[in-house]
Every structure is written in C-alpha cells, then in structure tokens.
N, C-alpha and C positions, 0 to 999 in steps of 0.2 A: 790671198795672203800678200801678194805684192802690193796691192792697193793699200792695205793696212800699214805695210812697211813704209810706203811712200808718204802716207799721212803722218806717221811718227817722225820721219825725217823732216817734213815740212813744219811740224809743230816744234821740233827741236831747233830747227833753223831760225824760226821766228822768236824763240825764247832765249836760246843760249848764244847770243851775239855779244861781242865786246861792248856794243852800245847799250846793252842791258846789264852791264856789270860795273861795279864801282869798287875801288880798293877799300876794304873795311878791316878794322882791327879784329883779330880772330874772336876775342871775347864778345865783341859787339855782335858779330854775325852768328857765332855758334851758341851764344847764351841769351842775350837780350832778344834777338829776333827769333830764335828758335822757341823761346818761351812764349813770346807774343803770338807767333804763328800757331803754336799748339793751343793757346787759348781761343784764337779765332776758329780753329778746327772744332773745338767743343761747341762753339756757338752755331756752326754750320750743322753739326751732327744733331743739334737740338731743334732743327727745323728752320734755320735762318739761311740767308744768303749773305755773303760778305764781298764787298767791293773794296779792293785795296789799292791805294795810290802810294807810291814810294819814291823817294828821291834823296838828294843830298845838297849841301851848300857849303860855301866857304872853302878854305884851303888850309890843310895842315892837320894830319892825324898822327896818332902814335900807335903802332902795331906791336907785333912781338919781336920784330927784328931790330928794333931800336928803342931806346928810352927817350929819345928826343923827337921833336916834331918833324915829320916828313911832309913836304908840300907837294912833291910830285915823284913819280917813278918813271922808269923807261926813258931816262935822259930828258926829263921835263915834258914828255909827250902826254902823260896821264896825270891829271890832278888827283891828289889824295884829299878828299873832303874833310872838313872840320866836324861836320855833323851829318847824321843820317836820320831820316824821318819816315814814318809811315802813318797813313790815315786809313782807317777801316770804317766803312759805312755798313752797318748791320741791320738787316730788316727781314721780316718773315718771308719765306719763299712765296713767289707769286709771279705775276706778269705786270707789264707796264711799269717798269722799275722807277722811272723818274716820278711818275704820278703817285707812287707808293711812299716816296720819301716826304715826310712831313716834319713839322717843328719838333715832334717828339721822337723822331728816329734817332737811334743811337749812333753816334759818330765818335770814334776813339782816335785821338791824335797822339803820337809818341815821337819825341824828338831827343835823340841821344848824341852825346859827344862821340867822335870816332877815335876812341882811345882804348887800349887793352886793359886798363885798370878799372874799367866800368863795372858797376855792380850788376848782378844778373837779374835784378828785379825790374821789369819793364814799367811797372805801375808808378815808380818814382819819377819817371820821365814823361808822364802824361802832361800834355799841354792842350791848348785849344787849336783848332784849325787856323784861326786868325793869327795866332802866334807864329805858326809855320809860314803862313802867307806873308807876314811882316818880315820874317827872316829871308824868304826866298824871292819875294816879288811876284809869286804866282797867285792866280785866282783859282783855287783848287776845285771848288764845287760849283763852278760857274754855270753848269747846265741846269741847276735847280732854280725855281722861282726865287727872286731876290728876297722876298719876305721869309721864305723857308731857310735860305742860305744865311740870312742875317741871324737867325736863331741857332741853327745847328753848328755854325762855325764858332760861336761864342761860348758854347757849353764845354766845360772841362769834365770829361767822363770820370766817374769815381773808380773805374777799374774792377768793378764787381762781376 
C-alpha cells in the first residue's frame, strides 16, 4: 500500500507543478477544453490512442475577475497568455507509435483566445498545426519523418 501511495505522490508531483499550469479564463478552461477533452476521451474509448500537446503564447487574457486585458499576475511574475492551444494526434492502439503515424493519421489542432467570452464550441477554433507553429515558433511534430510531418501539419481537421 505504501508503494502505491508513493507512486501516486510521484505522479502528482510530476503533473501538478506550477510549471505545468497557465492562467486561463474560466470559460476557456471549463468549457472549451472540457468539451474537447471529452471528445478525445470518446476517441480513446473507441480503440484509439491520443497524444496531446498543449501550450500558450502571447500576453494578455481576459478572465472572470476583469473585463479588461490582464498581461500578468502575481506582481508581474506570471504571464497571462493571449492564446491557449492543443494538438491531439489520434491513432489506433498499438506499438511503435512513431512508425504508426502516417500522412493519413488524424491530427486535431485547436487554438483559442484566452478570454472569458469565448464560445463553448471547440470546433470553431480548429486550425492547422502549422498555424500554431507559426504563432509559437515551435516545431511540434518534429519527431516524425519530414514527409509525414509536412502532410499532417497542413491538414485542418473537420472536427467530426
């Protein structure tokens, strides 16, 4: 029993760190991302795996405490991002993950403004991975062969 408890503490410590948190408008976090994550769960329960990459960029969001843009909190120590994004790679359950990702693999990219007036429908915020890369300067799926990366990063998923 102690070993299980220690494992839970180790997992929690690796997950629930301030470096793994960003200030988000409540409707962004509790509506858009809750809805998108529920959709991804249905994909997993249908026999798929999902790899999710998430981040933010920019400065200035609008939460529930203010109707004006807030650029930082905690006396300027924590940036409030302007946008929050997620990329989900969805593929059938299996082994050798990188080798199973091909040009037809489903990749869903969602990029939302960090504002509390956001609409709850995540599908209207679908973009391409390349769009997020342009905004952030990241090379998100760089572990894939370049030919595959060039295809899956340019596809805008229909959200079905």
